[in-house]
Steps between C-alpha positions, in 0.01 A plus 500: 500500500630458849834334537586525133827675433522723199812569305534808289764495230617825349607513138852625446495849345704388197253216435206737548647735241541212252144380558354851467664528156316188379156503342204347680513204262869445575434506875211255462725266300763513775236421764359215291846355437570510875169323572569231238849448642368470857236251387759287320722497809212394725391226258856372475542494878167325554579235239831429678337491845191302392587268209178308568272802439311531172476820293173601667652480848808693386285770336272538803790533743679740268187717479459487879856616555485775240174631650633483858244235584198681357429218253 
């Protein structure tokens, strides 16, 4: 993708050690909780910015943002 800047974030070694000690199920729960939190923040922001939008519009825009425009 020409012109698109990428950003690589490196996990802190202490955090990596903590995550490696967790089970797969625990790591999946953390990832899911982060996704749910991000979705709630986006929905909240969109409701504040667009009080006239209905739930369908909010959900579509939330999905678009979470999928980086792929939806």
